[in-house]
C-alpha positions as CSV (number, residue, x, y, z in Angstrom):
1,M,3.9,75.1,22.9
2,L,1.3,74.5,20.2
3,Y,4.1,73.5,17.8
4,W,5.3,70.7,20.1
5,A,1.8,69.5,20.7
6,V,1.2,69.3,16.9
7,M,4.6,67.4,16.5
8,F,3.7,65.0,19.3
9,F,0.3,64.1,17.7
10,A,1.9,63.9,14.3
11,F,4.4,61.4,15.6
12,L,1.6,59.4,17.2
13,L,-0.3,59.4,14.0
14,L,2.9,58.3,12.1
15,L,3.5,55.6,14.7
16,A,-0.1,54.3,14.4
17,G,0.1,54.3,10.6
18,T,3.3,52.4,10.6
19,Q,1.9,49.8,13.0
20,F,-1.1,49.4,10.8
21,L,1.1,49.0,7.7
22,L,3.3,46.4,9.4
23,G,0.2,44.5,10.7
24,W,-1.3,44.6,7.2
25,L,1.9,43.1,5.7
26,K,2.1,40.4,8.3
27,Q,-1.5,39.5,7.8
28,R,-0.8,38.9,4.1
29,H,2.4,36.9,5.1
30,I,4.7,39.4,3.6
31,H,7.9,39.5,5.7
32,I,10.4,42.2,4.9
33,N,13.8,42.0,6.6
34,R,14.2,44.6,9.3
35,W,17.6,45.7,7.9
36,L,15.9,46.6,4.6
37,F,13.7,49.1,6.6
38,G,16.8,50.4,8.3
39,V,18.8,50.9,5.1
40,A,15.8,52.3,3.2
41,A,15.2,54.9,5.9
42,F,18.4,56.7,5.0
43,L,18.7,55.9,1.3
44,V,15.2,57.2,0.5
45,V,16.5,60.6,1.4
46,I,20.2,60.4,0.4
47,I,19.8,59.1,-3.2
48,P,17.4,61.9,-4.5
49,H,19.6,64.6,-2.9
50,V,22.7,63.1,-4.6
51,L,21.0,62.8,-8.0
52,M,19.3,66.2,-8.0
53,R,20.8,69.4,-7.0
54,N,17.6,71.1,-5.9
55,V,14.9,68.7,-4.6
56,P,11.4,70.3,-4.6
57,L,10.0,71.0,-1.2
58,A,6.9,68.7,-1.8
59,L,9.1,65.8,-2.8
60,D,11.5,66.5,0.1
61,S,8.6,66.4,2.5
62,V,7.4,63.1,1.1
63,L,10.9,61.6,1.3
64,Y,11.3,62.7,5.0
65,L,7.9,61.1,5.7
66,L,9.0,57.9,4.1
67,C,12.3,58.1,6.1
68,A,10.3,58.3,9.3
69,V,8.0,55.4,8.4
70,F,11.0,53.2,7.5
71,G,12.9,54.2,10.6
72,I,9.9,53.5,12.9
73,A,9.3,50.2,11.1
74,F,13.0,49.2,11.7
75,M,12.8,50.1,15.4
76,T,9.5,48.3,16.0
77,E,10.6,45.2,14.1
78,T,13.9,45.1,16.1
79,H,11.9,45.5,19.4
80,S,9.6,42.6,18.5
81,K,12.5,40.5,17.5
82,M,14.2,41.2,20.9
83,L,11.0,40.4,22.8
84,K,10.7,37.1,20.9
85,Y,14.4,36.3,21.7
86,E,13.8,37.1,25.4
87,K,10.8,34.8,25.4
88,D,12.7,32.0,23.8
89,H,15.7,32.4,26.1
90,P,14.4,33.4,29.6
91,F,17.6,32.8,31.5
92,T,19.4,36.0,32.4
93,P,22.6,36.3,34.4
94,G,20.7,38.0,37.3
95,N,18.2,35.2,37.7
96,K,20.1,32.2,39.0
């Protein structure tokens, strides 16, 4: 039970950190395509494992952390893009 509580709070901390990072980038008018976040989420883990036979545990942990940050950034950017689209196009087939 304690393990899952720690994982839940770690995820919340990771989510808050990612939101802070995205807000910091937008505040400085740095716009990164959401698909770069999506591709980077997997490549940041795959490429070192292909290039090195045995990846050290510390590096592997950092790579998985970066994978999580990029994955969350991709999902939140996609969600904000969908919300903007729904705001710009309010008509839905159910609302005639």
